[in-house]
Phi, psi and omega in degrees: 000144180237143178275115182254139178231153173218139172268127184234133177255139175243115181286336175248106183306331180298335179295338180298327183303322180265331184292316184300310178298324180293320177294319179295327178295334177270011178078018172283143164271133185236130176237123174279126183271082186300329184271001176272117184242134177263115181292343184268346183177195187273016185304149177234148182244146171228159170244117180249134182223153183200154174272136184210165173255003180286153171277181185304310184286327175296319178296315179300314179297328181281319189278328182303311180290350175278312187276332183297316177295342179274358180098006182258161177228121180289123181261329181200146174231155178208155178239143181222125176282150174302151183306326182285356177241035187299133173216184176302142179302146177277148180291152176272153177240132179256000000 
């Protein structure tokens, strides 16, 4: 299993009220990035993470259709192996 994370932007902050519980219901850990500020508008960012067996592109293909109907847009994804399985870092996908 690999720990996968995605940075998601919500252009309408009100969408967070329904998105966070729905992501948590799918076993995502969700962190609202309070200190991330969008100078152009009221956008809000979250970091959603979950353990998966998918590779980087498989995770991106899986997570995008989950967050987009909730009002979010995936900006970046990354995969991290648990510390006891350390290997070279996996590349990030934007």
